[in-house]
Each structure stands twice: as C-alpha cells, then as structure tokens.
C-alpha positions as CSV (number, residue, x, y, z in Angstrom):
1,X,-12.8,4.7,-19.4
2,X,-12.9,2.0,-22.3
3,X,-9.3,0.5,-23.3
4,X,-9.2,-2.1,-26.1
5,X,-12.4,-3.7,-24.9
6,X,-11.4,-3.3,-21.4
7,X,-13.4,-0.9,-18.8
8,X,-12.3,0.8,-15.9
9,X,-13.1,4.1,-14.3
10,X,-11.4,7.2,-12.8
11,X,-13.1,6.0,-9.0
12,X,-11.0,2.6,-9.4
13,X,-7.8,4.7,-8.6
14,X,-8.1,7.9,-6.7
15,X,-5.4,10.9,-6.5
16,X,-5.6,13.4,-3.7
17,X,-2.7,16.1,-3.2
18,X,-2.4,17.4,0.5
19,X,0.9,19.4,1.6
20,X,3.2,18.5,-1.5
21,X,2.2,14.5,-0.9
22,X,0.6,13.0,-3.6
23,X,-2.0,9.7,-2.3
24,X,-2.7,7.4,-5.2
25,X,-5.6,5.0,-3.5
26,X,-6.8,2.1,-5.2
27,X,-10.6,2.1,-5.3
28,X,-11.6,-1.1,-6.2
29,X,-12.1,-2.5,-2.6
30,X,-15.0,-5.4,-3.7
31,X,-12.0,-7.2,-5.5
32,X,-9.4,-6.8,-3.4
33,X,-8.2,-3.8,-5.3
34,X,-7.4,-6.2,-8.4
35,X,-6.0,-4.4,-11.3
36,X,-6.8,-5.0,-15.0
37,X,-5.0,-3.7,-18.2
38,X,-7.6,-0.2,-17.8
39,X,-6.4,0.4,-14.1
40,X,-2.7,-0.2,-14.6
41,X,-3.1,1.9,-17.3
42,X,-4.8,4.7,-14.8
43,X,-2.5,4.2,-12.6
44,X,0.6,4.8,-15.3
45,X,-0.9,8.0,-16.2
46,X,-1.3,9.0,-12.5
47,X,2.1,8.5,-11.9
48,X,3.5,10.3,-15.3
49,X,0.9,13.5,-14.0
50,X,2.4,14.2,-10.6
51,X,6.0,13.0,-11.7
52,X,6.2,16.8,-13.3
53,X,3.7,18.4,-10.7
54,X,4.9,21.0,-9.3
55,X,3.0,21.0,-6.2
56,X,4.0,17.5,-5.4
57,X,7.3,15.9,-3.7
58,X,6.3,12.7,-2.5
59,X,4.2,9.8,-3.9
60,X,2.2,6.9,-1.9
61,X,0.4,4.3,-3.5
62,X,-2.0,2.8,-1.4
63,X,-5.3,0.3,-1.0
64,X,-9.1,1.1,-0.1
65,X,-10.3,-1.3,2.4
66,X,-8.6,-5.0,3.6
67,X,-6.1,-5.3,0.6
68,X,-3.1,-3.1,-1.1
69,X,-4.0,-5.0,-4.3
70,X,-4.7,-8.6,-5.1
71,X,-2.9,-8.3,-8.1
72,X,-4.3,-9.1,-11.9
73,X,-8.1,-9.4,-12.0
74,X,-8.8,-13.2,-12.2
75,X,-12.0,-12.4,-13.9
76,X,-10.3,-11.2,-17.0
77,X,-7.8,-13.9,-17.0
78,X,-8.3,-15.2,-20.2
79,X,-4.8,-16.3,-22.3
80,X,-5.1,-12.7,-24.1
81,X,-6.0,-10.6,-21.0
82,X,-3.0,-12.1,-18.7
83,X,-1.1,-10.6,-21.8
84,X,-2.6,-7.4,-22.0
85,X,-2.6,-6.8,-18.4
86,X,1.3,-7.8,-18.3
87,X,1.8,-5.2,-21.2
88,X,-0.2,-1.9,-19.1
89,X,1.6,-3.7,-15.9
90,X,4.8,-3.6,-17.1
91,X,3.9,0.4,-18.6
92,X,2.8,1.5,-14.8
93,X,6.1,-0.4,-12.6
94,X,8.1,1.9,-15.0
95,X,6.1,4.7,-14.2
96,X,6.8,4.6,-11.1
97,X,10.7,3.8,-11.0
98,X,10.7,7.0,-13.5
99,X,8.6,9.1,-11.9
100,X,11.2,11.8,-10.3
101,X,9.1,11.9,-7.2
102,X,10.0,9.5,-4.4
103,X,7.5,6.6,-4.5
104,X,6.3,4.9,-1.5
105,X,4.2,1.6,-1.2
106,X,1.9,2.2,2.0
107,X,0.8,-1.6,2.5
108,X,-2.5,-2.0,4.2
109,X,-3.1,-5.1,3.5
110,X,-3.0,-8.3,1.3
111,X,-0.2,-7.9,-1.5
112,X,-0.1,-10.7,-4.2
113,X,1.0,-11.0,-7.5
114,X,0.8,-7.8,-9.4
115,X,0.3,-6.1,-6.6
116,X,3.0,-7.2,-4.5
117,X,5.2,-6.2,-7.6
118,X,4.0,-2.6,-6.9
119,X,5.5,-2.5,-3.9
120,X,8.8,-4.3,-5.2
121,X,8.8,-1.1,-7.7
122,X,8.4,1.1,-4.9
123,X,11.2,3.0,-3.9
124,X,10.0,2.3,0.0
125,X,7.5,0.3,1.3
126,X,5.7,0.8,4.9
127,X,3.5,-2.0,6.1
128,X,0.8,-2.6,8.4
129,X,1.5,-5.7,10.8
130,X,-1.5,-7.1,9.4
131,X,-0.3,-6.9,6.0
132,X,0.9,-10.4,4.0
133,X,2.7,-10.3,0.7
134,X,3.6,-12.8,-2.0
135,X,3.0,-13.9,-5.3
136,X,0.1,-16.4,-7.1
137,X,0.9,-16.6,-10.5
138,X,2.1,-20.0,-10.9
139,X,-1.4,-21.5,-9.3
140,X,-3.1,-20.0,-11.9
141,X,-0.9,-20.0,-15.1
142,X,0.4,-16.6,-14.9
143,X,4.4,-15.6,-14.0
144,X,5.5,-12.5,-11.9
145,X,7.5,-11.8,-14.6
146,X,7.6,-8.0,-13.8
147,X,9.7,-8.2,-10.4
148,X,8.5,-11.2,-9.1
149,X,11.3,-13.2,-10.9
150,X,13.9,-10.2,-11.7
151,X,13.9,-7.9,-8.9
152,X,12.5,-9.6,-5.8
153,X,15.3,-11.7,-5.8
154,X,18.1,-8.7,-5.2
155,X,15.9,-7.4,-2.4
156,X,15.3,-10.8,-0.4
157,X,18.0,-13.3,-2.1
158,X,17.5,-15.7,-4.7
159,X,16.2,-18.8,-2.9
160,X,13.9,-16.8,-0.8
161,X,12.7,-15.6,-3.8
162,X,12.5,-18.7,-5.8
163,X,10.4,-20.2,-3.1
164,X,8.2,-17.6,-2.8
165,X,7.4,-17.7,-6.5
166,X,7.9,-21.0,-7.4
167,X,5.4,-21.8,-4.6
168,X,3.2,-18.8,-4.8
169,X,3.6,-18.6,-1.3
170,X,2.8,-15.6,1.2
171,X,4.6,-14.1,4.0
172,X,3.6,-11.9,7.1
173,X,5.0,-7.9,7.3
174,X,6.9,-9.0,10.2
175,X,8.6,-11.4,7.8
176,X,9.1,-9.3,4.2
177,X,10.8,-6.8,7.0
178,X,13.0,-9.3,8.4
179,X,14.6,-10.1,5.2
180,X,14.2,-6.8,3.4
181,X,11.3,-6.6,1.7
182,X,9.8,-3.6,3.3
183,X,11.4,-0.7,5.2
184,X,9.0,-0.8,8.1
185,X,6.2,-2.5,10.0
186,X,3.9,-0.4,12.5
187,X,0.8,-1.3,14.1
188,X,-2.0,-1.2,11.5
189,X,-3.7,2.3,13.5
190,X,-0.3,4.0,13.0
191,X,0.2,3.1,9.2
192,X,-0.7,6.4,8.1
193,X,0.7,8.7,10.2
194,X,4.4,6.8,9.9
195,X,4.0,7.1,6.2
196,X,3.2,10.6,6.2
197,X,6.0,11.3,8.7
198,X,8.1,9.8,6.1
199,X,7.2,11.3,3.2
200,X,7.7,14.6,5.5
201,X,11.4,13.4,5.9
202,X,11.7,12.9,2.0
203,X,10.2,16.5,1.7
204,X,12.9,18.3,3.3
205,X,15.7,17.2,1.6
206,X,17.3,18.6,-1.8
207,X,14.5,17.9,-4.2
208,X,17.3,17.7,-7.5
209,X,19.7,15.4,-5.0
210,X,17.3,13.0,-4.4
211,X,15.8,12.6,-7.7
212,X,19.5,12.1,-9.3
213,X,19.8,9.3,-6.0
214,X,16.2,7.6,-7.1
215,X,17.9,7.3,-10.9
216,X,21.3,6.0,-9.7
217,X,19.5,3.6,-7.6
218,X,17.6,2.3,-10.4
219,X,20.3,0.6,-11.9
220,X,19.5,-2.9,-10.8
221,X,16.2,-2.6,-11.8
222,X,16.9,-0.7,-15.5
223,X,19.3,-3.9,-16.0
224,X,16.4,-5.9,-15.3
225,X,14.0,-4.3,-17.9
226,X,14.8,-6.4,-21.0
227,X,14.1,-9.9,-18.9
228,X,10.6,-8.0,-18.1
229,X,10.2,-7.9,-21.8
230,X,11.1,-11.3,-22.7
231,X,9.4,-12.8,-19.9
232,X,6.0,-11.8,-21.2
233,X,6.8,-12.6,-24.7
234,X,7.4,-16.2,-22.7
235,X,3.8,-16.0,-21.5
236,X,2.2,-15.1,-24.4
237,X,4.1,-17.6,-26.6
238,X,4.7,-20.7,-23.8
239,X,1.1,-20.7,-21.8
240,X,-1.7,-22.6,-23.5
241,X,-4.8,-20.7,-23.8
242,X,-6.7,-23.4,-22.2
243,X,-4.2,-24.0,-19.1
244,X,-5.0,-20.0,-18.0
245,X,-8.5,-20.7,-18.7
246,X,-8.4,-23.7,-16.2
247,X,-6.5,-21.4,-13.5
248,X,-8.9,-19.1,-13.5
249,X,-11.9,-21.6,-13.4
250,X,-10.2,-23.2,-10.6
251,X,-9.7,-20.4,-8.7
252,X,-12.7,-19.1,-8.9
253,X,-14.6,-22.3,-8.2
254,X,-12.2,-22.5,-5.5
255,X,-10.5,-25.7,-6.4
256,X,-7.2,-27.3,-7.2
257,X,-6.3,-26.7,-10.5
258,X,-5.4,-29.7,-12.9
259,X,-2.4,-28.7,-15.1
260,X,-1.8,-32.3,-15.9
261,X,-3.0,-32.2,-20.0
262,X,0.1,-29.7,-20.1
263,X,2.7,-31.2,-18.6
C-alpha cells in the first residue's frame, strides 16, 4: 500500500472476526507498533468496514508483541511527515468514535503518543498490569492534540493531563486505572480472556440502544473536534521544521534534544 509516498502493508494491521468480535491487531512489533500515515489510513478503513458489518457487534484494538503502540513512527518525523501523520491519525480517531459498535482498547503493553490517544479515543480500555501509558510529543517536537490535550483532561483531570502532556510522562496501568484512564487492570495472562468477557457482555445488550448510548456519550469528544483540527493547524504553522529534525535525530541518537535555537 502506498499513500502519498508513505508505504504500508495490509500485514501492518490485521483483522480477524470471531464470534461477532472484530479483533484489530497492530502488527509492527519491530517498531513497537508505530504508526505512520499509511497505518492510520488502514486502521480507519478497517474501522469503517466493521462499523457496518452485521457480523460484528464489538471491536477490540490491540498490539502484537510487547507494545500496544508507541505512537507515531519517529523515522517519518519530518515536518511534513508529522503533519501528514496527524491528518490521518485524526481520521482514525474519528472512525473509532463514529463506529456503530463499541470499541475496546486491549492495552497489552506500552501505549505512548498517538498510541495512547487511540486508548483515549476507545470507548472502553482494559490494560495489562505491565502496561504503561503516556505521551512523548514535547520531547520530539510534536503535541498530542488528538486527545491528549483535549479529551484526556476530561478523563483524568486537567492538572494531571497537563503534567502528562507537558513533561511527556508515562504512568503505570494501575495509576491509569485509579485516575480513570482505563476501566480495568488485570494480570497479563488474563488480559485477552477478560477483554473477551467484556465483549461478550456487550454482545448480550440491545444493539440499537447501545449504539445510541455511544453516540450520546460522545458529546465531549464532539465538542473537542474543532480543537483537534486547530491543533493540527498550529503544528503545521507554528513548529519550525528544523526543530522537528532535531527532536527526531536526538531520539534516534539517544541524546537530549537541544531546542535552544527556537526559544
């Protein structure tokens, strides 16, 4: 798959449907399931497809390997790549919220940056005890405007969310649970069975009533949509391209970034 110069494969994100549960698995373990524009585009397409599939009643998002998702693929972090990733990520986040079926994030490992914003966008989230959640944008010249700055404060409180976003912090799954970031934390070996149990409970409910309940519960997400679009515009217009290069290079070279030229 080629998308405006960005390349991906159908194998990057897998779909399987079992007993009316659609399992969508991020399948780039060698990159900690990082996303570029092509991967976000495929995720949105898959979500839009299962939304209208009568054989699907619940959707589960998860990752292959030791990560749920490390967020944006830093290797594609040029200024253009950063903006393009944001545009396609917004489509994927919107597809989660507009999906007619409940979407559960099964957080099997680290969920950072855009990966964490997928958790934020999901209707429900169940995390493995070993998982960690957080943001990384301010370290590398990005900003989590697709959930981190606008929806996460509604879930865990403004001061906590600002601390996570400003300092690019990560917290344990247990801390995320206590703050209201995820619905349940379980031992790693119990993650899939617990998620399946939650999905089966949802499948037993009235489907149209559940769809209406989801649409109504999206009210604060819908109010936040304009801030997401504005945030992407601000990144496009306000972040110097060279500073993005410095953030990317520092990350790849495992050294502190030097942003003194842009103060």
